[in-house]
C-alpha positions in Angstrom: -0.1 -0.4 -0.2 3.1 2.3 0.6 4.4 1.7 -2.4 1.7 2.3 -4.4 0.5 5.6 -2.5 3.7 6.7 -3.9 3.3 5.9 -7.6 0.0 7.9 -7.0 1.7 11.2 -5.0 5.1 10.6 -7.7 7.4 10.0 -4.7 10.6 8.1 -5.7 12.3 7.0 -2.2 14.4 4.9 -3.6 18.1 6.5 -5.3 21.2 5.5 -7.1 24.2 6.7 -5.8 26.2 6.1 -8.8 23.6 7.6 -11.3 20.7 9.5 -10.1 18.0 6.9 -11.2 15.0 7.2 -8.6 12.2 4.6 -8.1 9.0 3.5 -6.1 10.0 -0.1 -4.8 14.0 -1.0 -3.1 13.5 -4.3 -5.3 14.1 -1.9 -8.6 17.1 -0.6 -6.7 18.4 -3.5 -6.6 18.0 -4.5 -9.9 19.3 -1.7 -11.2 22.4 -1.6 -9.2 23.3 -4.7 -11.2 23.8 -2.3 -14.0 26.9 -1.1 -12.4 28.0 -3.7 -10.4 28.2 -6.6 -13.7 26.0 -8.9 -11.3 24.3 -11.5 -13.7 22.2 -13.8 -10.9 20.1 -15.3 -13.7 21.4 -17.5 -15.8 19.6 -20.0 -18.9 19.6 -23.9 -18.1 20.1 -24.0 -21.3 22.5 -22.2 -23.1 24.8 -19.9 -21.4 23.2 -16.6 -21.7 23.3 -14.8 -18.3 21.4 -11.1 -17.6 20.2 -9.3 -14.3 17.0 -9.5 -14.7 14.4 -12.4 -14.3 12.0 -10.7 -16.9 15.3 -10.8 -19.1 15.4 -14.3 -18.8 11.6 -15.5 -19.1 11.6 -13.1 -22.4 14.9 -15.3 -23.4 13.6 -19.0 -22.8 11.3 -18.2 -25.4 13.4 -18.4 -27.8 14.5 -22.4 -26.6 11.2 -22.9 -26.3 9.2 -21.5 -29.5 6.7 -19.3 -27.6 5.5 -16.4 -29.4 2.5 -14.7 -27.2 3.0 -11.6 -28.7 0.7 -11.3 -31.8 -0.1 -8.3 -34.2 -3.4 -7.9 -35.1 -3.2 -6.5 -38.5 -1.0 -9.3 -39.8 0.3 -12.9 -39.2 3.6 -11.5 -37.0 4.3 -13.3 -33.8 7.0 -12.3 -31.2 8.8 -13.5 -28.3 8.5 -9.6 -26.6 6.4 -7.2 -26.2 9.1 -4.5 -27.7 9.5 -5.9 -30.4 6.3 -5.8 -30.9 5.5 -2.3 -30.3 8.7 -2.1 -33.0 7.1 -4.3 -35.3 3.5 -2.1 -34.9 5.5 1.6 -36.4 5.0 -0.7 -40.1 1.4 -0.1 -39.8 1.0 3.0 -38.3 3.6 4.7 -40.5 5.3 6.0 -37.2 9.1 6.9 -36.9 9.8 8.1 -34.0 14.2 8.1 -34.8 15.2 10.8 -36.7 18.5 11.8 -38.0 19.7 15.4 -36.5 21.9 15.6 -40.1 19.5 15.0 -42.7 15.8 14.5 -42.7 16.5 10.2 -42.1 13.6 9.1 -40.3 13.2 5.2 -39.1 11.2 3.0 -36.8 14.1 1.7 -34.6 16.5 3.2 -32.9 19.3 0.1 -34.3 18.7 1.4 -38.0 19.1 5.5 -37.1 22.4 4.1 -35.2 23.3 2.3 -38.4 22.4 5.1 -41.0 24.3 7.8 -39.1 27.5 6.5 -40.0 27.1 7.9 -43.6 27.5 10.9 -41.9 30.3 10.2 -39.2 31.9 7.8 -41.7 32.4 5.3 -39.4 33.3 1.5 -40.6 33.6 -0.5 -37.7 32.9 -4.0 -39.7 36.3 -5.0 -41.3 37.2 -8.1 -43.8 39.9 -10.1 -43.0 40.6 -11.4 -46.1 41.4 -8.0 -47.9 40.7 -4.6 -46.5 37.5 -4.3 -47.1 36.1 -1.9 -44.4 32.1 -1.5 -44.1 29.4 0.2 -41.8 26.9 -3.2 -42.3 27.1 -6.4 -40.8 25.2 -7.6 -43.5 27.2 -5.6 -46.2 30.3 -7.3 -44.4 28.3 -10.6 -44.6 27.4 -10.3 -48.6 31.3 -9.0 -49.2 33.0 -12.2 -47.6 31.2 -14.3 -50.4 33.8 -13.2 -53.1 36.3 -15.0 -50.8 34.4 -18.2 -50.7 32.7 -19.8 -53.7 29.2 -19.7 -51.8 25.9 -18.8 -53.5 23.2 -19.1 -51.2 20.8 -17.5 -53.8 19.5 -19.9 -56.1 17.1 -19.2 -59.5 14.0 -21.6 -59.5 13.6 -21.5 -63.2 17.0 -22.1 -64.5 19.3 -22.3 -61.9 21.6 -20.1 -62.3 23.2 -19.4 -58.7 24.2 -15.9 -56.9 26.0 -14.0 -54.6 23.6 -11.3 -53.7 19.7 -11.7 -53.8 19.8 -8.3 -55.6 21.5 -9.9 -58.2 19.1 -13.2 -58.3 16.3 -10.3 -58.2 18.4 -8.0 -61.9 18.7 -11.6 -63.7 15.1 -12.5 -62.7 14.2 -9.7 -64.6 15.8 -12.4 -67.9 12.5 -14.5 -67.5 10.2 -12.4 -66.4 10.6 -9.9 -69.1 10.9 -6.6 -66.8 12.2 -3.7 -68.3 12.6 -1.2 -65.7 14.9 1.4 -67.2 13.8 3.0 -70.1 15.8 5.4 -72.0 14.2 9.3 -72.6 15.5 9.8 -75.8 14.7 6.4 -77.5 12.4 3.6 -77.4 15.0 1.5 -75.5 14.4 -0.5 -72.7 16.9 -2.3 -70.2 17.0 -4.9 -67.5 19.6 -3.2 -65.3 20.6 -0.1 -64.8 24.2 -0.1 -65.6 22.7 -1.6 -69.0 21.0 1.9 -69.9 24.3 3.9 -68.8 25.9 2.7 -71.3 23.6 2.9 -74.1 22.8 6.6 -73.1 26.5 6.7 -74.2 25.2 6.4 -77.7 23.3 9.8 -77.4 25.7 11.8 -75.5 28.7 10.0 -77.5 31.0 9.7 -74.4 33.4 7.4 -74.6 35.1 6.3 -71.4 36.9 3.2 -72.7 40.1 3.9 -74.2 43.1 1.8 -75.8 46.3 1.8 -74.0 48.3 1.2 -77.1 46.4 3.2 -79.1 44.2 5.8 -79.6 40.8 3.7 -79.9 38.1 4.8 -77.3 34.9 3.7 -77.4 31.1 3.4 -75.3 31.4 -0.3 -73.6 34.0 -2.5 -71.8 33.5 -5.4 -74.0 33.9 -3.9 -76.6 37.0 -2.5 -75.6 38.2 -5.9 -74.6 37.6 -7.5 -78.5 39.8 -4.4 -79.9 42.7 -5.6 -77.7 42.5 -8.8 -79.5 43.7 -6.5 -82.3 47.1 -6.2 -80.3 47.6 -9.1 -79.0 47.7 -11.4 -82.2 51.2 -10.4 -82.6 52.3 -9.2 -86.2 48.5 -10.1 -87.7 47.4 -6.5 -88.3 47.8 -3.1 -87.5 45.0 -0.9 -85.5 43.2 1.3 -86.9 41.2 3.8 -85.0 
């Protein structure tokens, strides 16, 4: 009853001497102090997980049991944590409470904002162990590592083509669907990929960024330059004519 009255009056009798945290009940202060002491008395019997709060252990155990008591009323989403459900609901409401102070970026999850801020700070905490590649997101590093391996987890169900990246498979699928998203504004040309449209536009602009290092030949596609270079590799067979 005494604790209840403090809630009604707003009185917070118990205060942390380390950080100033205030609470209504001595048990809450005791739990809070474990943040400073590092004490983690609650241990999972299935794995090595430890925590300072019984509620956290209870939530964690749902990973092992598969229990998902929190259900979205709009779609079929289910989760084991109320906080995850709360974050998920923002997809339906459109709420984006986390805002970048540098640009107009907004998002539904604080983790997304933290990752976004690396664009402005230039921070690249994820580093490849096999080369000098660095990036701002763990997913990017995971994708990059496939360059060093033969792993191609994304497979086309139509022809069996295998890709290292999901976006590469998505572009590939346009070959089968006939979808041509990229359209030239100067003629009727339509392309499957943005890179193809970029190459095509050089026909209209006259740009020739690919230059032969052995003669004055220039062209608008890398493949064309590659074919041209065979003239120089065939010893004494042809004289280069630009």
